[in-house]
N, C-alpha and C positions, 0 to 999 in steps of 0.2 A: 524533656519536651518543654517548649515555651508556648506562650499564648499565640505567637505568630507562626507556629508550626503548620505545615501543610498536611492534609490528609490525601494520600496518593494511592491509587489502585493501578497496578500493572496488569493489563488483560492479555492473556495468551490465548489466541484462538487456535484450536487444534482439531485435526481430522485424521484419525488413524495413524498417529505418529508417536507411539509410546516411547520409542528409543530417543527421539528428539526431546521429548519432555524430560526424560531422565537426565539429559545433558544440560538443558536450559534452566530448569528450576533451581538447581544449586547456585548457578551464576546469579540469577535474579535475587535469591535469598541473601547472598553475600552482599550485593549492592544495597539491598533494602536495609540490612543491618548497619551498613556504613553510613547511612543517612539518618540514623535513629535520633540524633541530637536535634535535627531540624525538620524532620518529616516523619509521619507515621505511615509506613508503606506496607501495603498488603498485596498479595498476588492472587489473581483470579484466573482459574482455568475454565475456559468456555469450550465445551465439547460439542462439536457440530455433527458428530456421527450419530445417526438415528439409533444405533445399537449401543451407544454410550461406551465406546471402546476404552476411553480414558478413565472410566470410573474405577477400574481395578488398579490403577497406579497408586502407589503409596504417597499419600499427602500428609504423612505424620510430621507434625511441626510443633515443638513445645511452646512456641510463642503464638500459635494459632494465626499465623499471617498468611496462610494459604487456604483458599476455598475453591470449591468445584461447583459448577452449574452445568446442566445438560440442556442444550438447545436442539431438539430433534428436527425442527423445521429445516429442510435442506436450503443451502445458500448462505454465502458469507455475510450478506446483509442482515439476515436473521441473527447470526452469531454476534455481529457487531452491535446490533441493537440490544441483545441480551446483556452484553458487557455494559452498555450505557445504563440499562435499567437496573443492573445488579450493583452498580457503583454506589447506589444510595446517596448519602449526603456528602460524599467525598468532594474535595476541592478539584482534584486532578485525576484524569484517566489517561494512561499511557498504553498504546497498542504496540505489541510486538508479535511477530509470527513464531510459530513453534519450530520452524526450521532455520531460525536466525540465532546468532550468538552476539551478545552485546560486548563492546569494548569495555575495559576495566572501569573507566569513569563515566560510562554512558549515562547512568541515571543522574549522577551529580551534575553533569554538564547540561543535561536537559533542564533540570530544575534551576540551575544557576541562570541559564538563558531566560527561562520563564520569569524569574524574579527581576531580571534586568530590563524587561520590555513589557509594555502594555499591549499585549496581543492575546487573541483567543486560543493560540496554540503555538507549538514549537515543532519543527520538522528536522529530522536528522537524516544523514545519508545512509544508503544501503550499499555495501560492497560485496560483489559476487565472489564467492570462493567455490572452486570446482572440485567435485569428488573424483574426477578424472580429467585428463587433459582434453579440452575441446579441440576439434579439428581446426586447422589454420584458417579455413574459410569463415568459420564463425568468429574467430578472433579478429580477422581482417574486417569483418562487417561491423565490429564493435556492438554486437547485439546485446551484450551484458554491461556495457558502459552506462553509468548512471550519473546524474547531475551532481556537481559539487559547486558550492557557492560560499562566499565569505560569510562567516557568522554575523548575524544581524541583518542579513538581506531579507527584505519582505518577499514572500511567495504567495501565490494565489490559488494553488492547487497542490494536493499531496495525496499519497497513498497512506494506508494505515499500518504499514510494516515498520514504521519508526516515527510515531506521531504522539505528541503530548497535547491534550485538550483541557482547556479550562471549562469545567462542567457548568459553572454558573453562566458562562457566556454561550455555551452550547444550548442550554435550556431544554426545550422540548424538541429540538431538531433531531431527526433520526435518519438512518440510512433507508433509502427507498427499496422495498422488496422487489420491485419490478426489475431491478438491476442485480438481484441476488445471485442468479446463475449465469448471467451474461458478463459479469464484471462491470466495473464502472461506478458502483455505489459509493466508493470512497471519493472518486473524482467529483461526483455530483454533490456529495455531502460537504466536502471542503470548499467547493466553489460557492455553495449556498452560504456556508458559514462566513466566508470572506466577504461576500456581498452584504451580509447583514452586520458583521462585527469588525471588519477590518482585516488587514493582511496577517497571515501566519509569519513566523520568524524562523529563519534557518539557523541551525547550530551545526557547523561543519565538523566539529570535533566529536560529537556524540554519535559515533558510527556503530552500525551493527553489520555483522557478516551474514550474508545469505548463502546457505549451503545449497549449491545447484546440483541436483542429481543427474545421472547420466541420461535419463529419459528426456530431459530438457535440452540436452546438447546435440540436437539434431536439426537439420535444415528445415524440416517440416514444422517443428515446434517453434523455432524462433521466427519463422515467417508468419505462422499463424498468430503468434503473439503480436507481431507488428500490425497485422490486420485487425485484431481485436482492439488494440490500443486506439487505432483510428476510428473504429466503429463506436467505441464507447465515448470518445471525445465528441463525435457528432451527436450522439443520442443525448448526452448530458447538455450540450449546447442548445439543442432544440427544446429540451425540457425547461431550461432556464429562460427561454424567450417569453415575453410578457403576454403576447396575444397572437392571433392568427396571422396578421400581417408580419409581425416580427419573426414568427416561425418560418413563414415562407421565405422571407429575406435571408434568414439564417440557413435554410436548406440550400438556397441558390449560392450563397457565399461559400458554404462548405463544399458543395459540389464542384465549384470552380477551383477551389483550393486542392481538393482531392484529385481532380482530373489533371491538374498541373503536376502534382506529385507523381501520378501514374506515368505521365508522358516523360517527365525528366528522369524518373527512376528507370523507365524502360531504356532510354537512351544511354544512361550511365551504365546500366547492366550490359547492354550490347557492346559498349566501348570496352568494358572489362573483358568480355569474351574475345573480341577482336584483338585487343592489345595484350591479352593473357595477363591481366592484372586482377588477381582475385579480390582485392579490397574494393575495386570499383564495381565488380560484378555483384559482390555481396551487399554493398551499401546501396547499389541501385535497386536490387530486389527488395531490400528493406524499405526503401522509400516508396517503391511501387506498391508493395502490399499495404503499407500504412495509408497510402492514398486511396487504394481500393476500399479499405475499411471506412475511411472518411466518407466516401461517396455512398457506400451501402448504408451506413448509419444515417446519413442525411435523408434517406428516403424510406426509413422504417425497418430495414433488415436488422435483425438481432443475431449477433454471433455469440453463442453460449460457450463461455470458457470453462465453467465449473460443471462439467457433465457428470452426473451421478445417477446410479441406478436406483 
């Protein structure tokens, strides 16, 4: 280790997925060891199950690089904040989900990109991998296609499923618990961080695979997710408005945008039915539902994604 070595914490947020942890942790440990000459890397398990389901998993590690914390407060915002608070005086915090698998050089590439750019964070792509073949309608609608950008591209919003954060530049910023069960706390957090500290940087080679279970490969799920995405975008946009006049202007702008999406999506979907073209029907319904979510969020409706008993 050198004087310029980074202190890095990889945070794995988990909720009742012990089998996924058993697959993911060895992969993270291997990558952490590969960076030992230039970074001191530890792994933090944040268990968001009130019953502490993950506490019984074996965290035996001769190098003491794995730690466990329990966050009983429901909601992903609380788990994300526990990760930030538990990182201590580390330089870097990297978020990855428990149902994801990093590519072999994932950690090295994130750190390399961070060292090459003056940015508060680095964002990597998420690639969907299916546990069973999705129906052609879902494939045609491109519901699981995610953005890809050239490495070095500035970005102004990100999820936490593949995100490196410079903790000194994050400072006291935290995820808003009001978005803990509805989703969108990562959207709001990264938009606030960018507004305060400058753009995040994309690293296209630092990929993670997202293992999509069969329960998410349904028409109802993908359309509900499109609605939620629009809903949280509106709510975070209104939250970021500076005053009452700005909030009203934002509501009106979002409503117009959402209604335009609803109208164009409805026409596209109808054209798909008439022309027997599944990709037009699917993409039209995706656009329609995202537009509906934008309109609903603009006027205060909250769509809860993370429903828990």
